[in-house]
PDB file of N, CA, C and O in Angstrom, chain B, residues numbered from 101:
ATOM      1  N   MET B 101       3.939  -9.854 -12.676  1.00  0.00           N
ATOM      2  CA  MET B 101       4.352  -8.239 -12.300  1.00  0.00           C
ATOM      3  C   MET B 101       5.917  -8.692 -11.734  1.00  0.00           C
ATOM      4  O   MET B 101       6.340  -9.794 -11.382  1.00  0.00           O
ATOM      5  N   LYS B 102       6.621  -7.269 -11.811  1.00  0.00           N
ATOM      6  CA  LYS B 102       7.650  -7.181 -10.625  1.00  0.00           C
ATOM      7  C   LYS B 102       7.929  -6.160 -10.236  1.00  0.00           C
ATOM      8  O   LYS B 102       7.823  -5.125 -10.894  1.00  0.00           O
ATOM      9  N   ILE B 103       8.614  -6.292  -8.339  1.00  0.00           N
ATOM     10  CA  ILE B 103       7.802  -5.092  -7.424  1.00  0.00           C
ATOM     11  C   ILE B 103       9.469  -4.965  -7.287  1.00  0.00           C
ATOM     12  O   ILE B 103      10.293  -5.870  -7.420  1.00  0.00           O
ATOM     13  N   ALA B 104       9.723  -3.419  -6.949  1.00  0.00           N
ATOM     14  CA  ALA B 104      10.509  -2.959  -7.228  1.00  0.00           C
ATOM     15  C   ALA B 104      10.835  -1.983  -5.320  1.00  0.00           C
ATOM     16  O   ALA B 104      10.208  -1.047  -4.825  1.00  0.00           O
ATOM     17  N   LEU B 105      11.370  -2.331  -5.075  1.00  0.00           N
ATOM     18  CA  LEU B 105      11.324  -1.294  -3.487  1.00  0.00           C
ATOM     19  C   LEU B 105      13.189  -0.172  -3.904  1.00  0.00           C
ATOM     20  O   LEU B 105      14.339  -0.308  -4.323  1.00  0.00           O
ATOM     21  N   THR B 106      12.473   0.558  -3.519  1.00  0.00           N
ATOM     22  CA  THR B 106      13.551   2.217  -3.910  1.00  0.00           C
ATOM     23  C   THR B 106      13.385   2.906  -2.557  1.00  0.00           C
ATOM     24  O   THR B 106      12.557   3.254  -1.715  1.00  0.00           O
ATOM     25  N   GLU B 107      14.464   2.892  -2.815  1.00  0.00           N
ATOM     26  CA  GLU B 107      14.536   4.065  -1.016  1.00  0.00           C
ATOM     27  C   GLU B 107      13.704   5.877  -1.914  1.00  0.00           C
ATOM     28  O   GLU B 107      13.634   6.338  -3.053  1.00  0.00           O
ATOM     29  N   LEU B 108      13.275   6.283  -0.551  1.00  0.00           N
ATOM     30  CA  LEU B 108      12.204   7.482  -0.794  1.00  0.00           C
ATOM     31  C   LEU B 108      13.143   8.618  -0.216  1.00  0.00           C
ATOM     32  O   LEU B 108      13.581   8.636   0.934  1.00  0.00           O
ATOM     33  N   LYS B 109      13.393   9.607  -1.245  1.00  0.00           N
ATOM     34  CA  LYS B 109      14.089  10.419  -0.714  1.00  0.00           C
ATOM     35  C   LYS B 109      12.658  12.074  -0.031  1.00  0.00           C
ATOM     36  O   LYS B 109      11.656  12.589  -0.526  1.00  0.00           O
ATOM     37  N   THR B 110      13.438  12.266   1.248  1.00  0.00           N
ATOM     38  CA  THR B 110      12.518  13.144   2.436  1.00  0.00           C
ATOM     39  C   THR B 110      11.401  13.850   1.532  1.00  0.00           C
ATOM     40  O   THR B 110      10.234  14.078   1.849  1.00  0.00           O
ATOM     41  N   LYS B 111      12.183  14.198   0.082  1.00  0.00           N
ATOM     42  CA  LYS B 111      11.155  15.609  -0.259  1.00  0.00           C
ATOM     43  C   LYS B 111      10.177  14.435  -0.458  1.00  0.00           C
ATOM     44  O   LYS B 111       9.378  14.190   0.445  1.00  0.00           O
ATOM     45  N   ASP B 112      10.186  13.836  -1.367  1.00  0.00           N
ATOM     46  CA  ASP B 112       9.499  13.223  -2.323  1.00  0.00           C
ATOM     47  C   ASP B 112       8.259  12.595  -0.957  1.00  0.00           C
ATOM     48  O   ASP B 112       7.083  12.960  -0.953  1.00  0.00           O
ATOM     49  N   LEU B 113       8.585  12.061  -0.376  1.00  0.00           N
ATOM     50  CA  LEU B 113       8.015  11.024   0.796  1.00  0.00           C
ATOM     51  C   LEU B 113       7.152  12.771   0.930  1.00  0.00           C
ATOM     52  O   LEU B 113       6.275  12.919   0.079  1.00  0.00           O
ATOM     53  N   ALA B 114       7.272  13.464   1.480  1.00  0.00           N
ATOM     54  CA  ALA B 114       6.018  14.391   1.477  1.00  0.00           C
ATOM     55  C   ALA B 114       5.611  15.437   0.751  1.00  0.00           C
ATOM     56  O   ALA B 114       4.704  16.247   0.945  1.00  0.00           O
ATOM     57  N   THR B 115       6.266  15.338   0.031  1.00  0.00           N
ATOM     58  CA  THR B 115       5.269  15.385  -1.934  1.00  0.00           C
ATOM     59  C   THR B 115       4.190  14.619  -2.194  1.00  0.00           C
ATOM     60  O   THR B 115       3.345  14.846  -3.060  1.00  0.00           O
ATOM     61  N   LEU B 116       4.240  13.043  -0.891  1.00  0.00           N
ATOM     62  CA  LEU B 116       3.726  12.374  -1.615  1.00  0.00           C
ATOM     63  C   LEU B 116       2.734  12.357  -0.026  1.00  0.00           C
ATOM     64  O   LEU B 116       2.257  11.228   0.085  1.00  0.00           O
ATOM     65  N   ALA B 117       2.354  13.181   1.067  1.00  0.00           N
ATOM     66  CA  ALA B 117       2.462  13.178   2.633  1.00  0.00           C
ATOM     67  C   ALA B 117       1.150  14.088   1.754  1.00  0.00           C
ATOM     68  O   ALA B 117       0.161  13.441   1.411  1.00  0.00           O
ATOM     69  N   GLN B 118       1.235  15.830   1.380  1.00  0.00           N
ATOM     70  CA  GLN B 118       1.583  15.974   1.380  1.00  0.00           C
ATOM     71  C   GLN B 118      -0.459  16.005  -0.081  1.00  0.00           C
ATOM     72  O   GLN B 118      -1.586  16.442   0.155  1.00  0.00           O
ATOM     73  N   ARG B 119       0.175  15.263  -1.445  1.00  0.00           N
ATOM     74  CA  ARG B 119      -0.891  14.874  -1.908  1.00  0.00           C
ATOM     75  C   ARG B 119      -1.952  14.850  -1.268  1.00  0.00           C
ATOM     76  O   ARG B 119      -2.879  15.656  -1.190  1.00  0.00           O
ATOM     77  N   ILE B 120      -1.620  13.097  -0.443  1.00  0.00           N
ATOM     78  CA  ILE B 120      -2.524  11.875   0.254  1.00  0.00           C
ATOM     79  C   ILE B 120      -3.496  13.220   0.986  1.00  0.00           C
ATOM     80  O   ILE B 120      -4.719  13.223   0.851  1.00  0.00           O
ATOM     81  N   ILE B 121      -2.767  14.320   1.756  1.00  0.00           N
ATOM     82  CA  ILE B 121      -3.960  14.735   2.461  1.00  0.00           C
ATOM     83  C   ILE B 121      -4.166  15.263   1.701  1.00  0.00           C
ATOM     84  O   ILE B 121      -4.299  14.369   0.865  1.00  0.00           O
ATOM     85  N   SER B 122      -4.444  16.716   0.872  1.00  0.00           N
ATOM     86  CA  SER B 122      -4.624  17.185  -0.443  1.00  0.00           C
ATOM     87  C   SER B 122      -6.049  16.144  -0.466  1.00  0.00           C
ATOM     88  O   SER B 122      -6.904  16.554   0.320  1.00  0.00           O
ATOM     89  N   ILE B 123      -6.373  15.113  -1.086  1.00  0.00           N
ATOM     90  CA  ILE B 123      -7.456  14.505  -2.050  1.00  0.00           C
ATOM     91  C   ILE B 123      -8.202  13.870  -0.782  1.00  0.00           C
ATOM     92  O   ILE B 123      -9.142  13.112  -1.021  1.00  0.00           O
ATOM     93  N   SER B 124      -7.897  14.091   0.372  1.00  0.00           N
ATOM     94  CA  SER B 124      -8.864  13.543   1.402  1.00  0.00           C
ATOM     95  C   SER B 124      -9.454  14.319   1.631  1.00  0.00           C
ATOM     96  O   SER B 124     -10.666  14.116   1.568  1.00  0.00           O
ATOM     97  N   ARG B 125      -8.795  16.149   2.179  1.00  0.00           N
ATOM     98  CA  ARG B 125      -9.740  17.351   1.784  1.00  0.00           C
ATOM     99  C   ARG B 125     -10.538  17.676   0.767  1.00  0.00           C
ATOM    100  O   ARG B 125     -11.139  18.737   0.936  1.00  0.00           O
ATOM    101  N   SER B 126     -10.764  17.054  -0.339  1.00  0.00           N
ATOM    102  CA  SER B 126     -11.464  17.544  -1.752  1.00  0.00           C
ATOM    103  C   SER B 126     -12.946  17.235  -1.285  1.00  0.00           C
ATOM    104  O   SER B 126     -13.796  18.013  -1.719  1.00  0.00           O
ATOM    105  N   GLY B 127     -13.409  16.121  -0.391  1.00  0.00           N
ATOM    106  CA  GLY B 127     -14.425  15.473  -0.278  1.00  0.00           C
ATOM    107  C   GLY B 127     -14.357  14.499  -1.184  1.00  0.00           C
ATOM    108  O   GLY B 127     -15.306  13.730  -1.034  1.00  0.00           O
ATOM    109  N   LYS B 128     -13.838  14.275  -1.829  1.00  0.00           N
ATOM    110  CA  LYS B 128     -14.137  13.719  -2.831  1.00  0.00           C
ATOM    111  C   LYS B 128     -14.174  11.467  -3.135  1.00  0.00           C
ATOM    112  O   LYS B 128     -14.496  10.662  -4.008  1.00  0.00           O
ATOM    113  N   TYR B 129     -13.534  11.483  -1.543  1.00  0.00           N
ATOM    114  CA  TYR B 129     -14.118  10.350  -0.512  1.00  0.00           C
ATOM    115  C   TYR B 129     -14.354   9.905   0.193  1.00  0.00           C
ATOM    116  O   TYR B 129     -13.746   8.972   0.719  1.00  0.00           O
ATOM    117  N   PRO B 130     -15.370  10.398   0.515  1.00  0.00           N
ATOM    118  CA  PRO B 130     -16.194   9.924   1.800  1.00  0.00           C
ATOM    119  C   PRO B 130     -15.619   9.005   2.559  1.00  0.00           C
ATOM    120  O   PRO B 130     -15.825   9.271   3.743  1.00  0.00           O
ATOM    121  N   VAL B 131     -14.889   7.889   2.392  1.00  0.00           N
ATOM    122  CA  VAL B 131     -14.986   6.700   3.102  1.00  0.00           C
ATOM    123  C   VAL B 131     -13.616   7.465   3.903  1.00  0.00           C
ATOM    124  O   VAL B 131     -13.402   7.143   5.072  1.00  0.00           O
ATOM    125  N   ILE B 132     -12.995   8.164   3.437  1.00  0.00           N
ATOM    126  CA  ILE B 132     -11.215   8.583   4.091  1.00  0.00           C
ATOM    127  C   ILE B 132     -11.844  10.007   4.673  1.00  0.00           C
ATOM    128  O   ILE B 132     -11.378  11.010   4.134  1.00  0.00           O
ATOM    129  N   ALA B 133     -12.760  10.206   5.618  1.00  0.00           N
ATOM    130  CA  ALA B 133     -13.131  11.585   5.698  1.00  0.00           C
ATOM    131  C   ALA B 133     -13.396  11.240   7.291  1.00  0.00           C
ATOM    132  O   ALA B 133     -14.160  10.370   7.710  1.00  0.00           O
ATOM    133  N   ASN B 134     -12.544  12.172   8.110  1.00  0.00           N
ATOM    134  CA  ASN B 134     -12.169  11.232   9.716  1.00  0.00           C
ATOM    135  C   ASN B 134     -11.209  10.774   9.794  1.00  0.00           C
ATOM    136  O   ASN B 134     -10.584  11.275  10.729  1.00  0.00           O
ATOM    137  N   HIS B 135     -10.612   9.934   9.228  1.00  0.00           N
ATOM    138  CA  HIS B 135      -9.711   8.886   9.199  1.00  0.00           C
ATOM    139  C   HIS B 135      -8.379   9.189  10.177  1.00  0.00           C
ATOM    140  O   HIS B 135      -7.615  10.138  10.005  1.00  0.00           O
ATOM    141  N   PRO B 136      -8.243   8.005  11.428  1.00  0.00           N
ATOM    142  CA  PRO B 136      -7.108   8.467  12.492  1.00  0.00           C
ATOM    143  C   PRO B 136      -6.126   8.819  11.723  1.00  0.00           C
ATOM    144  O   PRO B 136      -5.391   9.784  11.933  1.00  0.00           O
ATOM    145  N   LEU B 137      -6.058   8.058  10.793  1.00  0.00           N
ATOM    146  CA  LEU B 137      -4.888   7.205  10.338  1.00  0.00           C
ATOM    147  C   LEU B 137      -4.449   8.963   9.543  1.00  0.00           C
ATOM    148  O   LEU B 137      -3.359   9.530   9.456  1.00  0.00           O
ATOM    149  N   LEU B 138      -5.160   9.181   9.309  1.00  0.00           N
ATOM    150  CA  LEU B 138      -5.198  11.496   8.541  1.00  0.00           C
ATOM    151  C   LEU B 138      -4.676  11.806   8.766  1.00  0.00           C
ATOM    152  O   LEU B 138      -3.564  12.225   8.446  1.00  0.00           O
ATOM    153  N   GLY B 139      -5.809  11.673  10.069  1.00  0.00           N
ATOM    154  CA  GLY B 139      -5.457  12.580  11.670  1.00  0.00           C
ATOM    155  C   GLY B 139      -3.847  12.804  11.504  1.00  0.00           C
ATOM    156  O   GLY B 139      -3.202  13.781  11.124  1.00  0.00           O
ATOM    157  N   VAL B 140      -3.412  11.324  12.003  1.00  0.00           N
ATOM    158  CA  VAL B 140      -1.470  11.199  12.625  1.00  0.00           C
ATOM    159  C   VAL B 140      -0.720  11.777  11.364  1.00  0.00           C
ATOM    160  O   VAL B 140       0.140  12.645  11.512  1.00  0.00           O
ATOM    161  N   LEU B 141      -0.980  11.397  10.409  1.00  0.00           N
ATOM    162  CA  LEU B 141      -0.275  12.214   8.354  1.00  0.00           C
ATOM    163  C   LEU B 141      -0.838  12.951   8.754  1.00  0.00           C
ATOM    164  O   LEU B 141      -0.412  12.922   9.908  1.00  0.00           O
ATOM    165  N   GLU B 142      -1.434  13.572   8.740  1.00  0.00           N
ATOM    166  CA  GLU B 142      -1.411  15.950   9.251  1.00  0.00           C
ATOM    167  C   GLU B 142      -0.605  16.502   9.805  1.00  0.00           C
ATOM    168  O   GLU B 142       0.266  17.362   9.673  1.00  0.00           O
ATOM    169  N   SER B 143      -1.316  15.439  10.903  1.00  0.00           N
ATOM    170  CA  SER B 143       0.013  15.826  12.221  1.00  0.00           C
ATOM    171  C   SER B 143       1.564  15.707  11.760  1.00  0.00           C
ATOM    172  O   SER B 143       2.311  16.681  11.856  1.00  0.00           O
ATOM    173  N   SER B 144       1.840  14.925  11.443  1.00  0.00           N
ATOM    174  CA  SER B 144       3.470  14.264  10.756  1.00  0.00           C
ATOM    175  C   SER B 144       3.320  15.274   9.926  1.00  0.00           C
ATOM    176  O   SER B 144       3.465  16.058  10.864  1.00  0.00           O
ATOM    177  N   TYR B 145       3.164  15.971   9.034  1.00  0.00           N
ATOM    178  CA  TYR B 145       3.677  16.329   8.315  1.00  0.00           C
ATOM    179  C   TYR B 145       3.104  17.839   8.103  1.00  0.00           C
ATOM    180  O   TYR B 145       2.910  18.539   7.109  1.00  0.00           O
ATOM    181  N   ALA B 146       2.935  18.000   9.422  1.00  0.00           N
ATOM    182  CA  ALA B 146       3.156  19.526   9.958  1.00  0.00           C
ATOM    183  C   ALA B 146       4.215  20.154  10.807  1.00  0.00           C
ATOM    184  O   ALA B 146       4.764  21.255  10.779  1.00  0.00           O
ATOM    185  N   ASP B 147       4.386  18.492  12.011  1.00  0.00           N
ATOM    186  CA  ASP B 147       5.573  19.392  11.792  1.00  0.00           C
ATOM    187  C   ASP B 147       6.665  19.020  11.211  1.00  0.00           C
ATOM    188  O   ASP B 147       7.660  19.569  11.685  1.00  0.00           O
ATOM    189  N   TYR B 148       6.881  18.215  10.270  1.00  0.00           N
ATOM    190  CA  TYR B 148       7.950  18.273   8.988  1.00  0.00           C
ATOM    191  C   TYR B 148       7.906  19.307   8.582  1.00  0.00           C
ATOM    192  O   TYR B 148       8.965  19.931   8.515  1.00  0.00           O
ATOM    193  N   ASP B 149       6.277  20.126   8.000  1.00  0.00           N
ATOM    194  CA  ASP B 149       7.601  20.970   7.388  1.00  0.00           C
ATOM    195  C   ASP B 149       7.214  22.625   7.651  1.00  0.00           C
ATOM    196  O   ASP B 149       6.921  23.570   6.919  1.00  0.00           O
ATOM    197  N   VAL B 150       7.417  22.380   9.386  1.00  0.00           N
ATOM    198  CA  VAL B 150       7.778  23.268  10.072  1.00  0.00           C
ATOM    199  C   VAL B 150       9.110  23.078  10.476  1.00  0.00           C
ATOM    200  O   VAL B 150       9.558  24.021  11.127  1.00  0.00           O
ATOM    201  N   VAL B 151       9.612  22.460  10.349  1.00  0.00           N
ATOM    202  CA  VAL B 151      10.963  21.935  10.453  1.00  0.00           C
ATOM    203  C   VAL B 151      11.724  22.342   9.129  1.00  0.00           C
ATOM    204  O   VAL B 151      12.792  22.944   9.240  1.00  0.00           O
ATOM    205  N   TYR B 152      11.122  21.979   7.649  1.00  0.00           N
ATOM    206  CA  TYR B 152      11.761  21.734   6.741  1.00  0.00           C
ATOM    207  C   TYR B 152      12.191  23.364   5.996  1.00  0.00           C
ATOM    208  O   TYR B 152      13.089  23.575   5.180  1.00  0.00           O
ATOM    209  N   ALA B 153      11.182  24.399   6.616  1.00  0.00           N
ATOM    210  CA  ALA B 153      11.132  25.353   5.514  1.00  0.00           C
ATOM    211  C   ALA B 153      11.727  26.338   6.469  1.00  0.00           C
ATOM    212  O   ALA B 153      11.462  27.539   6.504  1.00  0.00           O
ATOM    213  N   LYS B 154      12.750  25.547   7.413  1.00  0.00           N
ATOM    214  CA  LYS B 154      13.832  26.277   8.080  1.00  0.00           C
ATOM    215  C   LYS B 154      15.219  26.579   7.484  1.00  0.00           C
ATOM    216  O   LYS B 154      15.995  25.703   7.101  1.00  0.00           O
ATOM    217  N   GLN B 155      15.501  28.157   7.436  1.00  0.00           N
ATOM    218  CA  GLN B 155      16.641  28.115   6.601  1.00  0.00           C
ATOM    219  C   GLN B 155      17.571  27.819   6.847  1.00  0.00           C
ATOM    220  O   GLN B 155      18.132  28.491   7.712  1.00  0.00           O
ATOM    221  N   ILE B 156      18.284  26.691   6.275  1.00  0.00           N
ATOM    222  CA  ILE B 156      19.808  25.944   6.793  1.00  0.00           C
ATOM    223  C   ILE B 156      20.374  25.943   7.760  1.00  0.00           C
ATOM    224  O   ILE B 156      20.505  25.018   8.561  1.00  0.00           O
ATOM    225  N   TYR B 157      21.129  27.897   7.830  1.00  0.00           N
ATOM    226  CA  TYR B 157      21.821  28.620   8.065  1.00  0.00           C
ATOM    227  C   TYR B 157      21.440  30.193   9.385  1.00  0.00           C
ATOM    228  O   TYR B 157      22.057  31.160   9.833  1.00  0.00           O
ATOM    229  N   SER B 158      19.990  29.539   9.522  1.00  0.00           N
ATOM    230  CA  SER B 158      19.354  29.939  10.493  1.00  0.00           C
ATOM    231  C   SER B 158      19.671  30.449  12.183  1.00  0.00           C
ATOM    232  O   SER B 158      19.190  31.406  12.789  1.00  0.00           O
ATOM    233  N   ARG B 159      20.404  29.682  12.525  1.00  0.00           N
ATOM    234  CA  ARG B 159      21.915  30.033  13.829  1.00  0.00           C
ATOM    235  C   ARG B 159      20.632  29.454  14.654  1.00  0.00           C
ATOM    236  O   ARG B 159      20.445  29.743  15.836  1.00  0.00           O
ATOM    237  N   LYS B 160      19.709  28.545  13.848  1.00  0.00           N
ATOM    238  CA  LYS B 160      18.530  28.032  15.016  1.00  0.00           C
ATOM    239  C   LYS B 160      18.872  26.710  14.768  1.00  0.00           C
ATOM    240  O   LYS B 160      18.200  25.962  14.058  1.00  0.00           O
ATOM    241  N   GLY B 161      19.638  26.482  15.190  1.00  0.00           N
ATOM    242  CA  GLY B 161      20.351  24.463  15.111  1.00  0.00           C
ATOM    243  C   GLY B 161      19.092  23.963  16.042  1.00  0.00           C
ATOM    244  O   GLY B 161      17.980  23.482  15.825  1.00  0.00           O
ATOM    245  N   LYS B 162      19.796  24.303  17.095  1.00  0.00           N
ATOM    246  CA  LYS B 162      19.225  24.161  18.112  1.00  0.00           C
ATOM    247  C   LYS B 162      17.767  24.155  18.700  1.00  0.00           C
ATOM    248  O   LYS B 162      17.316  23.695  19.749  1.00  0.00           O
ATOM    249  N   ASP B 163      17.247  24.766  17.753  1.00  0.00           N
ATOM    250  CA  ASP B 163      15.457  24.553  18.043  1.00  0.00           C
ATOM    251  C   ASP B 163      14.928  24.680  16.957  1.00  0.00           C
ATOM    252  O   ASP B 163      14.012  25.405  16.567  1.00  0.00           O
ATOM    253  N   VAL B 164      15.845  23.580  16.242  1.00  0.00           N
ATOM    254  CA  VAL B 164      15.072  22.649  14.798  1.00  0.00           C
ATOM    255  C   VAL B 164      15.573  20.809  15.818  1.00  0.00           C
ATOM    256  O   VAL B 164      15.250  19.622  15.860  1.00  0.00           O
ATOM    257  N   ALA B 165      16.220  21.485  16.234  1.00  0.00           N
ATOM    258  CA  ALA B 165      16.731  20.149  16.422  1.00  0.00           C
ATOM    259  C   ALA B 165      15.941  19.531  18.142  1.00  0.00           C
ATOM    260  O   ALA B 165      16.186  18.420  18.610  1.00  0.00           O
ATOM    261  N   GLU B 166      15.105  20.465  18.743  1.00  0.00           N
ATOM    262  CA  GLU B 166      14.348  21.191  19.607  1.00  0.00           C
ATOM    263  C   GLU B 166      13.133  19.921  19.277  1.00  0.00           C
ATOM    264  O   GLU B 166      12.882  18.881  19.886  1.00  0.00           O
ATOM    265  N   SER B 167      12.410  20.662  17.780  1.00  0.00           N
ATOM    266  CA  SER B 167      11.293  20.560  17.222  1.00  0.00           C
ATOM    267  C   SER B 167      11.077  19.376  16.777  1.00  0.00           C
ATOM    268  O   SER B 167       9.960  18.888  16.606  1.00  0.00           O
ATOM    269  N   ARG B 168      12.434  18.690  16.501  1.00  0.00           N
ATOM    270  CA  ARG B 168      12.177  17.321  15.761  1.00  0.00           C
ATOM    271  C   ARG B 168      11.698  16.542  17.137  1.00  0.00           C
ATOM    272  O   ARG B 168      10.962  15.654  16.708  1.00  0.00           O
ATOM    273  N   ASN B 169      11.749  16.425  18.639  1.00  0.00           N
ATOM    274  CA  ASN B 169      11.470  15.642  20.026  1.00  0.00           C
ATOM    275  C   ASN B 169      10.290  16.434  19.887  1.00  0.00           C
ATOM    276  O   ASN B 169       9.403  16.376  20.739  1.00  0.00           O
TER     277      ASN B 169
END
């Protein structure tokens, strides 16, 4: 078996996080319900989604930078 390590782009990582969150909420896998790691993932994804959804030229560069902290 070959294992290749590659870089994940931000968009790919966000898609992966979104799919994990969606699957965990589906109720199909009760073993992961209310898992602490999923709580952290959901929180981190929510923070990312707020910043990612902003327009590039919105003149809110300072607000975006502050939201990362």
